[in-house]
N, C-alpha and C positions, 0 to 999 in steps of 0.2 A: 452863445453857448448856453445849454440847458442849465437851470439852477442846480440840478442834481448831478451835473458833470463838472469835475474839477480838473485843473491843469497843474502838473507838477514838473519841475525841471530836475532831471537827473544828471548830475555831473559824474561821468564814469571815466576814470583815468586807467588806461592800461599801460604796460611797460613800453609799447611802441607808438601808441596814439591815445589821444584823449577825445572825448565827444560830450557834447551837451545834448541830451535827448529830452523831448517833451512828451510826457504821458498824459493822456486824457482819460479819466476814470470815471465810470458811472456804475450803478448798481449791477448792470449786466453788460458793461462795455469796457474795453481796455484798448486803446490805440496808442501806438508809440511812433514818433516821428523824429527824425534827426534835425536839430536846429544848426549845429556847427560841429565840424570835426577838425582836429588839428594834430600835427605831428608831435610826438614826445621824443625828442632827439637828445640823448645824453651827450655830454661834452667832456672830452679828456683834457684836463689841464695839468700843469706840472705836478700838483699834489695828488692827482689820481682822477678817477671817473666820477662825474658829478651829474645830478639831475639839474636841468635848466628850469628851476622852479618858477622864476619870474615869467618865462615864456608860457609855462603851464597856466599860471594864474592869469596871464593876459588872454590865453585861449578860453579860460573859464568866463572872464568878463565879456569877451566877444560872443560867447555862446549864450550868456544870459541876455545880452542885447538882442540877439537874433531870435531868442525864444519868445519874446513878447510877454504878455501878461501871464503870470503864473501865481498859484496859490501858496507855493512852498518850493524850497530848494533842498536837495539832498546830495551828498558827496560820497563817492566810494572810490577806492584806488587799490593798487597793489599793496602788499603788506611790508612790514619789518623796517622800512626806512623812515627817517625822521629829520626834522629841523631843530636846531637849538636857538633859543631866544636869550638875549641878555636882560638885564634888570629893567630896561626900558621897553621891553617887548619887541626889540629889533632882531631880525634874523642874523645869526653869526655864520655867514658863509652859505654856500649852496649845499643842500643835502647830499651826502655820500650815496652813490649808487650800490645796490647790493652785489653787483658784479665786480666791484673794486676789490683788489687782492689784499686789502688791509687786514682781513681776519685769518690769513693763512697762518697756521700754527696756533691760533688763539684757542680753539676748542680744546686742545691737548693741555694748555695751561689752565683753563677753567676745570677740566676733569681732574687735574692734580689736587685741586682744593675741594671740589664737589664731584665725585665720581659720576660718570655718565648714567649709571643705573639709578642712583639717588636723584639725579636731576630730572630724569624722565618720570620717576615715581612721584615727584613733586609737581611737575608742570605738564606731563603728558605730551610734550612737544618733540617731534621728530628731530634727529640731527640734520641741520643744514648749516653750512659754514657761515651763512650770512644772517642768521637769526639776530635780532636786536641785541640780545644779551651779549653775544660775541662781539658785535659792533661796538658796544659800550665799553667792554673790557679792552678792545683794541685802541679805543680813543682815550683811555685813562691817562691822565697827565697832559693831554694836549691842551693847547691854549684855549681852544674853543670850549671844550668841555669844562675846563676850570672856570671860564667866564660865564658859563650858561646858568641861567636861573630857571629855565623851563625847557622841557623836550615835548614836542608835539609830533605825532605821527602825521604822515603826509595829508590825509584828508582833514585831520583836525587843524593842521597849519592853515590850509586853505579856508576852512570854516572860520578860523580866527581872523584872517584878513578880510573876510566878508562881513563879519559881525562884531569883531572886537572882543568876543568871549572865547574862553579856553575850556576845553574838555578833552577827555580821552575815551574814545568809543570802545566798548568792550570786545566786540568780535575781532577787531584789529589789534587791540591790546593782547589778545590771546595768542597772537603770533610772536610776541616779544620774547617768550620763554621766561616770563616773569609773572604769569597768572596761574593760579591753582584752579584747574577745570572743575574740581568738586565744589569749591566755595564760590566760584566765579568772582574772585577778588584777587588782590595781589598775593603772591607767595612771599611773604615777608621773610621767611627763613632763607630762601634761596638768595634774595637780594642782600640780606645781611651778611651771609657767608661769603658772597662774592663782591662785597663792597659797592653795590649799586645803590645810589641814592634815589629811592622811590619818590622823594619830595620833588624831584624834577618833573614828575608827571602831574598833569592837571587831573582834577577829580574824574572818576569814571562815569561814563554816560551809557545808557542803554538805547538800542534801536527804538525809535519812537519818541525819545526825549526831545524837548525843545532845545535848540542850539543857538538861539539869538535871533535878531532881526538884521536884515541887510543895513549896513551903515548908510547914512545920508549920502556920503561920497560915492558909494557903490550904486545907489539908486540913480544918482546923477549921471554916473558914467554909463550905466546900462539902459537908462531911459525908463526903468521900471517905476511904477507908482506904489509907494509903501502904504502900510507896512507889509513887508514880505518876510515870513519867517524862514529860517533854515532849520530843517528837521533832522535829527540824528537818524541815520539809517544803518544797516549792516555795512559799516564803511570799509571793511575788507571786501573787495569785489567778489571774492568767492562766497562770502557769507550772503551777499545779495543775490549771487547767481543760484545758490542752492535754494534760497527762499523762493526763487522762480522756477524750480523744477516742477513740471506739471504732473506730479505723481498722485496716484490714488492708493491710500493706505501707507503701510510702512515697509512692504517687502520690495524695496527697490534699491538699486545702486545708482550713483550718478558719476558722470565724468564731466567736469567743467574744463572746456578745451579752449585753447588760445596759445599764447606764448608757452604756457605751462599746461599740462594735463593734471588736474586734481581729481583722483579717482577714489571713491569710498562710499561710506554709508552715513545716514543721519541717525543718530542714537540719542537715547535719553540720558546716558551716563558715559563718562570716559572709560576707556580700556587702558589700564596702566601696568599691565603685566610685562614681565621681562621678555616674553615671546613677542609682544607687540613692539617693544623697543627694538629688539633684534631685527624685526621685519621693517623697521623705520616708518611706522605709522604715526601720525600726529593726531592730537585731540584739540581741535580748535573750536571755539564756541560759535553757536549759531543763534538764530531767533528762538525766542520762547522757551529757553532752557534746553535747547538741543545742543548736541555736540557734533561737529563735523569730523568724523573719523576717516582720515584719508591719507593717501601716499602722494607726494609730489613726484611727477614724472616730467622729464625735460620738455615734452610737448612739442608744438609746431614751431618752436624756436629752431629746432634742427633743420626743418625745411626752409624757414624764413632766412636762415644764415646761408644756406646753400643757394637759394634763389638770389640773394644779394651777391654772392661770390660769382654766380653765373651771369651776372649783368641784367637781372630782372626779366627773365623770359616770361612769356605769357603762361599764367598758371594753369588755365584750363587745358591747353595743349599738353603741358607737362604731365598733368594728372591722367589725361587720356592715354599718353604713351606709357605711363607707369602701370596703368591697368592691364596692358598687354604683356608686361614682363612676368615671367613665371613666378608664382607665389613662394615665398619663404626661401628663396635661394640663398639670401644672406640676411642675418639679423644682428643688431647690436643691442646693448643694454641701454634703453632710453632713459634710465635713471642715473646713469653714470655721471659723476661730477666732472669727468674728463671733458664733457661736452658743455660745460657751464659757461666758459669764457667765449667771447666773440672771436670770429676769424678762422679762416682755413677749415671750415666745416666739412666740405667734401673730402678733403685730404685726411682729416681726422677720422671720418667714417670709414674711409678706405683702409686706413692704418688699423682700426679696430677689427675690421674683417680679416685683414691679413694676419693679425696677431692670433685670431681664433681659428685660423686654418679654413676659412670659408672663401668662396669666390669673391673677388674684389669687384665692386660695381665700376663699370667702365664708361657709362654714359649718365647724363643727368636723369634719364628715365629710370635706369637701374638704381641709382642712388636714392631717388624719390621713392621707389617701391620698397627699397630696404628700410627707409625711414618709416613709411606707413605700416609696413608689416611689424617693424619693431615697436611702433606705438601701440598697435592693436595687441601685440603680445604682452607689452607692459600693462595695458588696460586689463587684459584677462587675468594676469597674475595678481594685480592689485584687487580686483573684484573677488577672486577666489580667496586670497589671503585675508581680506577684510571679513568675509562671511565666516571663515574658520576662526579667526582670532576673537571676533565679537559674538560668535554663536548667533548669527542673525542671517538666515537664508533670504535670498532675493529671487524674484521671478522675472524681472525686467531691468534693463540698464537704460537710464535716461542720459543722453548727451546734450549739453547745452553750451552755448558760446560759439565762438568763431568756427570751431571744427564741424559744426552742423552743416556748413556750406560744402564740406568735403565729403561727398557721397561715398567715395572709395574708402576713406577712413572709417565712416560709420558702418559700412557693410562688412569691412574686415573685422571691426570690433565685435559685431554680431556673430560673425563666423567664429572668431577666436573664443569668445565667451560661451558660445552655444546657447545664447539667450536673445530674445528679441530686443532690439535697440529702438527707442523712440527718440528722434533727433528734433530739437527745438525746445525753446525759442533760441534764436541766435543772439539777440541782445538781452541775455538773461540777467546779467548784472544790472543793466539799466531798468529792466522791468521789476526786479526785486527791490531796487531803490525806490521806484515810483510807488510800488504797492505798500511799502512800509510807510511812506509819507501819507498815502491815502488812508491807511488804517489809522495812523495817528490823528487824522482829521475826521475819523468817524465814517469814512465812505465805504470801507470793506471790512470784513470780519476777521476771523482768526486765520492761522496758517493753512489749514485744509481749505477754508473758503477762498483764500487767495489763489490756491492751486486749482480749485475748480473753476474760477474765473479765467485763469490762464488756459486751461484745457478747452474752454468754450470759445476763446477768442483768438488763440494763437495758432499759426500754421505749424503742424507737427508731421513728421514723416516717420513711418515705421519700417524697420529693416528686420527681416526674418533671417535667422542663421541658415547658412547653406552648408551641406555636408556634415561630416562629423568633426570632432575636435582633435582627432588623433594626430594629424599633421602639426597642429599647433603645440600639442604636448611634446612631439618629437623636437620641434624647434626650441621649445623651452628647455628641454633637456640638453640640447646641443649648446645653447647659450650658457647654461650653467656649468658646462665642461664635464658633464657625467657620461 
């Protein structure tokens, strides 16, 4: 390998799978290869739905072994969930899954002490029933929380096991609903009023900060030759993915697609207005002082659950059949929390169509088309609302993540938004992870420079909008019940 090309391992954990990718970065080159991929399968035990964190850690170690020589390791994952450690640093049980029902009714209890309007003005975080804040209130008085001396978010927990050092990465911390997006520090007033002990959290880290060296035992198990540093990246996978949006300038919207769709803008300051709260937009922190102003949409979870219920039919054939179904025949609200839990997804979509007086999808192809039309419609509304609420117009929509493989969804999003869509890269979170490591080690420049490198080196596909947006406006009106 050339001396000016470095190799970085990106541990990228999604809600349904994990992967260890190896990025090779030079002054004008960026290549990404998969070293190892593994299933992330939650487990339902008597006390509820839990992450199999030991299996995930085993997958990480297997991936590092497969990666070979690397100059650094970075870790990103989904947000909000955490592990609790005792005074000896041992894990107190498997981390609770954000889809576990333990937070049902908890937000209302929180709002009785700290009204939703004040909570949003302080933290800028959208309402989601699984936010870390609500999880901690739900766990209050539990044996595990009483015994806990430390709380580590999922990527920080894995980094601790790799290095023996503890920290709390900022972009992921911003999803806890305990960070003030203006100061980029803890919201001490919110924590105090709600009885949350911020002493549970390890010191905050920024993307690019050192996070320790792989422990000797890890080096032995993976066959790596030390020292191998772990570098803090944007450890919320969306923060890493947005860092890898190959945008030119500031007039762009992004949609990070996968199990969820995260649709919004990159801003220089949070939007904390009451109108923003009512529209359920969140202000999460990104690289270099940026704010990820976005809305959570249920995403391809809807299709994933349907495909599982149908016995895993071949996806390409299903999408081809869906493309032949008439457009916008039936749509559902892809942001509705009614679709959050697993199970019976085709029936629940049919029930939503029936309740709104629309034709009920009768075949997998019709249900798939309903889902993709609904996602495109939700993408359109999020992009429109974000521009209005932030007073930040855009000229293009960038789609990154797994949804870039779904050409029908990308084209429908362009049609719905009435804007060109640039799709790619697919492995955006891993690429953002790699680039932050490379920047920390002096190999690439600032965020615009990172994005120029992505544009030069990654495969991108452009979709131009077809027709006018009137039929999408009609569908949006129909869905709103007006």
